[in-house]
Backbone as ProteinMPNN parsed JSONL, in Angstrom:
{"seq_chain_A": "MQNENLKPAETDNSHKLSEIGPYMSEIEAYIQRLDDTYNVNVLTKLFTKSSDSTEVTLDMRKILVKWIVQVAEKFKANQETVHISIQIIDYILVFSHKKITKTNFQLLGISALFVASKYNEIYTPEAKKYIYVCDGLYTLEDLFGM", "coords_chain_A": {"N_chain_A": [[-167.23, -145.01, 143.528], [-165.065, -147.742, 143.437], [-163.052, -149.323, 140.794], [-162.808, -152.524, 140.454], [-161.366, -154.013, 138.693], [-158.939, -152.736, 138.42], [-155.378, -152.579, 139.325], [-153.252, -151.866, 142.085], [-150.777, -149.319, 141.62], [-147.399, -150.464, 141.385], [-145.166, -149.393, 143.798], [-142.232, -149.314, 143.816], [-140.001, -149.288, 141.379], [-137.528, -149.675, 141.024], [-135.875, -151.666, 140.6], [-136.389, -152.768, 137.998], [-134.871, -152.289, 135.447], [-134.45, -152.741, 132.883], [-137.063, -151.76, 132.134], [-137.078, -149.035, 132.089], [-136.275, -147.425, 129.886], [-135.964, -147.078, 126.297], [-133.449, -147.486, 125.73], [-132.02, -148.497, 127.766], [-131.585, -151.347, 128.058], [-129.745, -151.914, 125.937], [-127.523, -150.447, 126.986], [-126.967, -151.828, 129.519], [-126.463, -154.267, 128.323], [-124.216, -153.503, 126.792], [-122.366, -152.722, 129.025], [-122.148, -155.109, 130.311], [-120.91, -156.682, 128.443], [-118.551, -155.504, 128.43], [-117.516, -155.806, 130.961], [-117.199, -158.559, 130.791], [-115.544, -159.064, 128.772], [-113.204, -157.906, 129.464], [-112.959, -158.414, 132.144], [-112.49, -157.257, 134.603], [-111.886, -155.174, 137.484], [-113.259, -152.241, 137.666], [-112.196, -150.03, 139.29], [-109.905, -150.656, 140.089], [-108.454, -151.021, 137.807], [-108.513, -148.514, 136.802], [-106.963, -146.841, 138.731], [-104.372, -148.261, 138.861], [-103.733, -147.591, 136.105], [-100.976, -146.345, 133.875], [-99.867, -143.277, 134.481], [-99.727, -141.364, 132.391], [-102.183, -141.416, 130.826], [-104.224, -140.309, 132.612], [-104.961, -137.592, 134.535], [-106.497, -137.765, 137.037], [-107.027, -138.655, 140.295], [-107.979, -140.89, 143.032], [-108.972, -139.28, 145.135], [-109.829, -136.971, 143.695], [-111.992, -138.414, 142.262], [-113.603, -139.167, 144.302], [-114.309, -136.692, 145.195], [-115.606, -135.641, 143.146], [-117.589, -137.455, 142.738], [-119.277, -137.04, 145.117], [-120.148, -134.436, 144.243], [-121.63, -134.877, 142.162], [-123.869, -136.388, 143.223], [-124.869, -134.246, 144.783], [-125.663, -132.625, 142.908], [-127.651, -134.182, 141.435], [-129.503, -134.624, 143.353], [-130.517, -131.853, 143.422], [-131.387, -131.951, 140.961], [-133.553, -133.331, 141.482], [-133.226, -136.207, 140.764], [-133.232, -139.788, 140.511], [-131.674, -142.234, 142.44], [-130.528, -144.589, 140.99], [-129.922, -143.146, 138.462], [-127.633, -141.628, 139.105], [-125.992, -143.713, 139.936], [-125.639, -144.98, 137.28], [-124.501, -142.852, 136.24], [-122.141, -142.547, 137.31], [-121.078, -145.28, 136.738], [-120.623, -144.719, 133.954], [-118.554, -142.672, 134.23], [-116.531, -144.091, 135.367], [-115.901, -146.179, 133.458], [-115.339, -144.517, 131.258], [-113.007, -143.288, 132.114], [-111.388, -145.501, 132.495], [-111.391, -146.963, 129.872], [-111.235, -145.17, 127.739], [-109.782, -143.626, 124.928], [-109.137, -141.141, 124.893], [-107.568, -138.235, 126.508], [-108.22, -137.514, 130.091], [-108.179, -135.004, 131.859], [-107.677, -132.661, 134.577], [-108.871, -130.457, 134.35], [-110.992, -130.965, 132.461], [-112.456, -132.71, 133.711], [-114.549, -132.51, 135.688], [-116.317, -131.786, 133.732], [-116.704, -134.201, 132.237], [-118.227, -135.312, 134.32], [-120.3, -134.26, 134.799], [-121.496, -134.471, 132.055], [-121.92, -137.227, 132.017], [-123.836, -137.576, 133.974], [-125.798, -136.153, 132.552], [-126.372, -137.654, 130.358], [-127.095, -140.331, 131.637], [-129.214, -139.399, 132.998], [-130.844, -138.625, 130.79], [-131.342, -141.178, 129.886], [-132.846, -142.432, 131.811], [-134.217, -140.834, 133.401], [-137.691, -139.671, 133.712], [-138.553, -137.122, 133.369], [-136.242, -134.451, 132.625], [-133.906, -131.922, 133.363], [-133.185, -129.095, 131.359], [-130.405, -128.946, 129.01], [-128.815, -126.666, 129.295], [-129.151, -126.146, 132.1], [-127.592, -128.08, 133.03], [-125.116, -127.227, 132.446], [-124.865, -124.506, 133.798], [-124.96, -125.488, 136.456], [-122.039, -125.795, 136.716], [-121.052, -123.581, 137.071], [-120.48, -121.756, 134.757], [-118.029, -122.853, 133.518], [-118.074, -124.419, 131.139], [-119.405, -124.877, 127.777], [-122.577, -125.222, 125.957], [-121.663, -126.748, 123.621], [-119.557, -127.804, 124.536], [-120.44, -129.753, 126.5], [-122.033, -131.341, 124.972], [-120.087, -132.266, 123.23], [-118.317, -133.742, 124.676]], "CA_chain_A": [[-167.165, -146.587, 143.37], [-163.889, -148.101, 142.841], [-163.173, -150.248, 139.665], [-161.884, -153.813, 140.951], [-160.189, -154.514, 137.834], [-157.577, -151.976, 138.661], [-154.387, -153.025, 140.363], [-152.556, -150.763, 142.743], [-149.557, -149.185, 141.111], [-146.214, -150.791, 142.154], [-144.163, -148.172, 144.385], [-140.703, -149.236, 143.633], [-139.795, -149.849, 140.028], [-135.912, -149.314, 140.878], [-135.132, -152.803, 140.134], [-136.834, -153.045, 136.633], [-133.915, -151.194, 134.769], [-134.878, -152.714, 131.468], [-138.362, -151.221, 131.825], [-137.059, -147.724, 132.289], [-136.309, -146.641, 128.862], [-135.977, -147.911, 125.35], [-131.902, -147.733, 125.341], [-131.436, -148.999, 128.973], [-131.132, -152.844, 127.816], [-128.556, -151.852, 125.156], [-126.598, -149.867, 127.865], [-126.651, -152.893, 130.293], [-125.759, -155.19, 127.549], [-122.86, -153.129, 126.397], [-121.461, -152.934, 130.101], [-121.996, -156.514, 130.598], [-119.905, -156.984, 127.433], [-117.197, -154.905, 128.701], [-117.095, -156.583, 132.041], [-116.975, -159.953, 130.568], [-114.339, -158.989, 127.933], [-112.048, -157.323, 130.16], [-113.024, -159.138, 133.353], [-111.702, -156.303, 135.442], [-112.705, -153.98, 138.579], [-112.879, -150.723, 137.085], [-111.566, -148.957, 140.05], [-108.317, -151.299, 140.615], [-107.83, -150.755, 136.598], [-108.104, -146.866, 136.746], [-105.817, -146.485, 139.526], [-103.375, -148.916, 138.368], [-103.218, -147.244, 134.981], [-100.1, -145.366, 133.846], [-100.116, -141.933, 134.895], [-99.8, -140.444, 131.089], [-103.494, -141.606, 130.432], [-105.072, -139.506, 133.246], [-104.518, -137.048, 135.646], [-107.503, -138.015, 137.81], [-106.755, -139.351, 141.423], [-108.871, -141.505, 143.49], [-109.489, -138.292, 145.922], [-110.443, -136.231, 142.625], [-112.865, -139.204, 141.815], [-114.616, -139.008, 145.351], [-114.98, -135.373, 145.183], [-116.707, -135.564, 141.744], [-119.006, -138.386, 143.015], [-120.087, -136.183, 146.049], [-120.808, -133.272, 143.862], [-122.787, -135.542, 141.355], [-124.851, -136.749, 144.025], [-125.641, -132.997, 145.211], [-126.332, -132.091, 141.673], [-128.702, -135.182, 141.327], [-130.557, -134.242, 144.23], [-130.944, -130.696, 143.286], [-132.304, -131.999, 139.792], [-134.448, -134.527, 141.559], [-132.935, -137.276, 139.656], [-133.275, -140.82, 141.106], [-130.53, -143.083, 142.526], [-130.262, -145.195, 139.633], [-129.287, -142.01, 137.456], [-126.489, -141.342, 139.943], [-125.06, -144.958, 139.845], [-125.369, -145.065, 135.884], [-123.425, -141.658, 135.731], [-120.795, -143.055, 137.963], [-120.593, -146.228, 135.966], [-120.127, -144.057, 132.784], [-117.387, -142.204, 134.283], [-115.519, -145.245, 135.485], [-115.663, -146.719, 132.082], [-114.751, -143.694, 130.327], [-111.8, -143.041, 132.623], [-110.545, -146.972, 132.047], [-111.337, -147.484, 128.59], [-111.385, -144.226, 126.712], [-108.443, -143.056, 124.457], [-109.337, -139.629, 125.011], [-106.985, -138.106, 127.82], [-109.185, -136.914, 130.912], [-107.322, -134.082, 132.446], [-108.209, -132.161, 135.88], [-109.705, -129.295, 133.866], [-112.135, -131.472, 131.994], [-112.944, -133.878, 134.885], [-116.041, -132.03, 136.037], [-117.178, -131.807, 132.433], [-117.051, -135.586, 132.14], [-119.011, -135.977, 135.442], [-121.894, -133.559, 134.349], [-121.774, -135.127, 130.928], [-122.46, -138.508, 132.553], [-124.76, -137.455, 134.641], [-126.732, -135.795, 131.425], [-126.631, -138.972, 129.721], [-127.886, -141.175, 132.598], [-130.599, -138.563, 133.099], [-131.642, -139.018, 129.398], [-131.726, -142.645, 129.679], [-133.319, -143.229, 133.112], [-135.406, -140.355, 134.028], [-138.966, -139.479, 132.881], [-138.241, -135.715, 133.123], [-135.092, -133.948, 132.95], [-133.642, -130.706, 133.135], [-132.653, -128.594, 130.05], [-129.006, -129.237, 129.124], [-128.173, -125.541, 129.633], [-129.216, -126.273, 133.579], [-126.269, -128.945, 133.538], [-123.908, -126.138, 132.158], [-125.271, -123.597, 134.837], [-124.319, -125.924, 137.876], [-120.731, -125.773, 136.391], [-120.536, -121.988, 137.222], [-120.06, -121.189, 133.59], [-116.765, -123.249, 133.175], [-118.301, -125.104, 130.05], [-120.463, -124.397, 127.179], [-123.325, -126.55, 125.509], [-121.028, -127.312, 122.808], [-118.235, -128.808, 125.586], [-121.307, -130.816, 127.064], [-122.281, -132.265, 123.849], [-118.773, -132.898, 122.875], [-117.654, -134.905, 125.543]], "C_chain_A": [[-165.816, -146.611, 142.774], [-163.78, -149.318, 141.67], [-162.39, -151.411, 140.137], [-161.165, -154.296, 140.145], [-159.063, -153.712, 137.895], [-156.59, -152.357, 139.826], [-153.701, -151.807, 140.961], [-151.293, -150.957, 141.999], [-148.336, -149.781, 142.035], [-145.448, -149.456, 142.765], [-142.808, -147.996, 144.142], [-140.413, -150.166, 142.597], [-138.306, -149.913, 139.954], [-135.365, -150.51, 140.386], [-135.571, -153.428, 138.903], [-135.909, -152.005, 135.763], [-134.107, -151.548, 133.483], [-136.326, -152.285, 130.987], [-138.269, -149.635, 131.842], [-136.96, -146.719, 131.033], [-135.868, -147.568, 127.575], [-134.311, -148.219, 124.988], [-131.346, -148.445, 126.685], [-130.898, -150.587, 128.857], [-129.802, -152.887, 126.977], [-127.375, -151.481, 126.203], [-126.072, -151.132, 128.781], [-125.835, -153.942, 129.518], [-124.34, -154.843, 127.354], [-121.818, -153.267, 127.885], [-121.124, -154.133, 130.697], [-120.873, -156.985, 129.745], [-118.573, -156.527, 127.867], [-116.678, -155.65, 129.848], [-116.698, -158.085, 131.833], [-115.784, -160.038, 129.525], [-113.369, -158.722, 128.798], [-111.95, -157.986, 131.574], [-112.162, -158.579, 134.445], [-112.604, -155.237, 136.511], [-112.106, -152.754, 137.915], [-112.019, -149.871, 137.651], [-110.11, -149.379, 140.223], [-107.64, -151.031, 139.036], [-107.55, -149.189, 136.298], [-107.059, -146.636, 137.489], [-104.429, -147.24, 139.588], [-102.79, -148.638, 136.97], [-101.911, -146.43, 134.98], [-100.488, -143.988, 133.985], [-100.294, -141.013, 133.538], [-101.269, -140.475, 130.5], [-104.612, -140.707, 131.209], [-104.499, -138.862, 134.242], [-105.356, -137.027, 137.076], [-106.737, -138.992, 139.049], [-107.938, -139.909, 142.049], [-109.537, -140.474, 144.43], [-110.313, -137.532, 144.879], [-111.771, -137.213, 142.378], [-113.979, -139.048, 143.133], [-115.374, -137.894, 145.53], [-116.184, -135.41, 143.945], [-117.943, -136.335, 142.063], [-119.731, -137.785, 144.03], [-120.824, -135.004, 145.243], [-122.04, -133.74, 142.883], [-123.967, -135.839, 142.017], [-125.745, -135.451, 144.474], [-126.45, -132.45, 144.232], [-127.685, -132.862, 141.257], [-129.875, -134.844, 142.255], [-131.264, -132.952, 144.045], [-131.984, -130.777, 141.973], [-133.536, -133.113, 140.137], [-134.42, -135.864, 140.88], [-132.742, -138.59, 140.786], [-131.967, -141.617, 141.535], [-129.806, -143.858, 141.556], [-129.375, -144.4, 138.76], [-128.011, -141.811, 138.007], [-125.578, -142.594, 139.736], [-124.936, -145.153, 138.334], [-124.333, -144.024, 135.508], [-122.083, -141.921, 136.21], [-120.169, -144.126, 137.115], [-119.915, -145.673, 134.748], [-118.827, -143.329, 132.968], [-116.302, -142.914, 134.503], [-115.358, -145.722, 134.135], [-114.985, -145.843, 131.269], [-113.489, -143.38, 130.703], [-110.872, -144.433, 132.272], [-110.27, -147.013, 130.715], [-111.454, -146.304, 127.237], [-109.899, -143.857, 126.13], [-108.141, -141.659, 124.645], [-108.482, -139.363, 126.439], [-107.637, -137.077, 128.706], [-108.184, -136.095, 131.837], [-108.212, -133.199, 133.619], [-109.238, -131.023, 135.455], [-111.069, -129.609, 133.008], [-112.97, -132.664, 132.742], [-114.592, -133.589, 135.152], [-116.77, -132.064, 134.87], [-117.47, -133.27, 132.132], [-118.194, -135.861, 133.157], [-120.457, -135.31, 134.988], [-122.052, -134.099, 133.092], [-122.45, -136.512, 131.013], [-123.543, -138.465, 133.074], [-126.204, -136.987, 133.767], [-127.246, -136.878, 130.936], [-127.331, -139.646, 130.471], [-129.206, -140.64, 132.665], [-131.57, -138.841, 131.807], [-132.196, -140.379, 129.316], [-132.577, -143.203, 130.648], [-134.517, -142.13, 133.667], [-136.58, -139.869, 133.174], [-138.784, -137.85, 132.361], [-137.076, -135.14, 133.498], [-134.919, -132.659, 132.535], [-133.133, -130.257, 131.692], [-131.096, -128.625, 130.072], [-128.311, -127.962, 129.626], [-128.265, -125.489, 131.46], [-128.062, -127.016, 133.874], [-125.14, -128.019, 133.688], [-123.953, -125.015, 133.258], [-124.604, -124.206, 136.242], [-122.902, -125.92, 137.89], [-120.015, -124.227, 136.657], [-119.929, -121.481, 135.91], [-118.696, -121.811, 132.954], [-116.866, -123.684, 131.702], [-119.274, -124.623, 129.203], [-121.322, -125.524, 126.67], [-122.59, -127.283, 124.533], [-119.921, -128.469, 123.694], [-119.321, -129.922, 126.042], [-121.535, -131.831, 125.942], [-121.15, -133.113, 123.265], [-118.123, -133.917, 123.401], [-118.024, -136.037, 125.268]], "O_chain_A": [[-165.403, -145.844, 141.904], [-164.56, -150.261, 141.798], [-161.177, -151.215, 140.211], [-160.255, -155.03, 140.53], [-158.089, -154.155, 137.285], [-156.914, -152.432, 141.011], [-153.614, -150.78, 140.287], [-150.748, -152.025, 141.722], [-148.312, -149.593, 143.251], [-145.207, -148.527, 141.994], [-142.213, -146.919, 144.196], [-140.481, -151.393, 142.67], [-137.799, -150.194, 138.868], [-134.339, -150.416, 139.713], [-135.194, -154.578, 138.677], [-136.382, -150.908, 135.467], [-133.937, -150.602, 132.714], [-136.739, -152.388, 129.832], [-139.287, -148.977, 131.629], [-137.383, -145.563, 131.033], [-135.451, -148.706, 127.787], [-133.968, -149.034, 124.131], [-130.224, -148.95, 126.635], [-129.92, -150.978, 129.495], [-128.907, -153.697, 127.216], [-126.363, -152.181, 126.24], [-124.875, -151.421, 128.775], [-124.772, -154.414, 129.923], [-123.407, -155.596, 127.634], [-120.714, -153.809, 127.848], [-120.141, -154.322, 131.414], [-119.952, -157.631, 130.244], [-117.566, -157.198, 127.641], [-115.538, -156.115, 129.812], [-115.977, -158.702, 132.617], [-115.112, -161.069, 129.474], [-112.507, -159.6, 128.814], [-110.842, -158.07, 132.103], [-111.316, -159.214, 135.074], [-113.692, -154.7, 136.3], [-110.945, -152.402, 137.704], [-111.252, -149.121, 137.047], [-109.223, -148.561, 140.467], [-106.425, -150.844, 138.969], [-106.574, -148.749, 135.691], [-106.084, -146.172, 136.898], [-103.502, -146.842, 140.294], [-101.743, -149.146, 136.568], [-101.663, -145.811, 136.014], [-101.57, -143.645, 133.508], [-100.969, -139.986, 133.617], [-101.57, -139.584, 129.706], [-105.675, -140.392, 130.674], [-103.586, -139.393, 134.874], [-104.964, -136.4, 138.06], [-105.984, -139.921, 138.754], [-109.007, -139.447, 141.65], [-110.734, -140.694, 144.612], [-111.512, -137.419, 145.131], [-112.786, -136.521, 142.293], [-115.159, -138.815, 142.872], [-116.558, -137.828, 145.86], [-117.396, -135.21, 144.033], [-119.084, -135.99, 141.755], [-120.947, -137.946, 143.935], [-121.964, -134.658, 145.554], [-123.131, -133.174, 142.809], [-125.051, -135.595, 141.488], [-126.973, -135.473, 144.545], [-127.557, -131.939, 144.401], [-128.661, -132.257, 140.813], [-131.047, -134.812, 141.878], [-132.434, -132.832, 144.408], [-132.991, -130.087, 141.812], [-134.276, -133.625, 139.297], [-135.413, -136.492, 140.513], [-132.142, -138.376, 141.84], [-131.093, -141.528, 140.674], [-128.595, -143.751, 141.363], [-128.289, -144.813, 138.354], [-127.131, -141.838, 137.147], [-124.42, -142.412, 139.361], [-123.821, -145.613, 138.086], [-123.462, -144.215, 134.659], [-121.059, -141.578, 135.621], [-118.992, -144.049, 136.761], [-118.778, -146.047, 134.462], [-118.019, -143.304, 132.04], [-115.211, -142.607, 134.024], [-114.216, -145.472, 133.749], [-114.07, -146.27, 130.565], [-112.695, -143.155, 129.79], [-109.735, -144.325, 131.813], [-109.112, -147.089, 130.303], [-111.701, -146.575, 126.062], [-108.938, -143.819, 126.898], [-107.027, -141.145, 124.552], [-108.647, -140.123, 127.393], [-107.699, -135.909, 128.32], [-107.4, -136.734, 132.539], [-109.431, -133.12, 133.468], [-110.242, -130.737, 136.107], [-111.997, -128.814, 132.861], [-113.919, -133.32, 132.313], [-115.555, -134.301, 134.867], [-117.951, -132.394, 134.977], [-118.614, -133.505, 131.743], [-119.087, -136.635, 132.813], [-121.517, -135.928, 134.888], [-123.266, -134.274, 132.985], [-123.346, -136.884, 130.255], [-124.379, -139.298, 132.727], [-127.35, -137.292, 134.098], [-128.449, -137.129, 131.021], [-128.492, -139.704, 130.067], [-130.209, -141.312, 132.427], [-132.752, -139.185, 131.842], [-133.272, -140.681, 128.799], [-133.061, -144.321, 130.471], [-135.537, -142.505, 134.246], [-136.405, -139.683, 131.97], [-138.869, -137.478, 131.191], [-136.758, -135.249, 134.682], [-135.536, -132.178, 131.586], [-132.689, -131.117, 130.931], [-130.527, -128.338, 131.126], [-127.304, -128.086, 130.323], [-127.442, -124.798, 132.061], [-127.448, -126.726, 134.9], [-124.386, -127.938, 134.658], [-122.835, -124.623, 133.592], [-123.876, -123.542, 136.979], [-122.377, -126.034, 138.998], [-118.849, -123.867, 136.493], [-118.903, -120.804, 135.969], [-118.271, -121.297, 131.919], [-115.916, -123.413, 130.967], [-120.115, -123.9, 129.737], [-120.957, -126.684, 126.862], [-122.806, -128.495, 124.505], [-119.658, -129.642, 123.43], [-118.942, -131.084, 125.898], [-121.23, -133.018, 126.05], [-121.212, -134.291, 122.913], [-117.497, -134.8, 122.814], [-117.569, -137.001, 125.882]]}, "name": "protein", "num_of_chains": 1, "seq": "MQNENLKPAETDNSHKLSEIGPYMSEIEAYIQRLDDTYNVNVLTKLFTKSSDSTEVTLDMRKILVKWIVQVAEKFKANQETVHISIQIIDYILVFSHKKITKTNFQLLGISALFVASKYNEIYTPEAKKYIYVCDGLYTLEDLFGM"}
């Protein structure tokens, strides 16, 4: 016998970012403030910056994004997590004062995926699994320090 007071669960909650986690609204507000303050297209800003602030090229970014998608699929992360991690990468590349080099670009990518997963996923892999997919190039200290 079914309880008539029970409502069917919604199958697609992907549009409800504010309900995903306790910090999601803070992230959205921060990103919106950056957008409003700088009124800038992130990719345009990124690839018109002076070359002394980053060694990253548009082709390198494309490769990293494809790799992040593959890792996210392996970790069974949802698409929102991938989008958030790419947003984090782009904003770090544009607004960070820390120089992003070719050697730490993958670390930036996996760190962004780690942070996005912590905010957006119910179950996330252990931090050491994020390091494992980088073939031992980085340590847990590197991940947490990024």
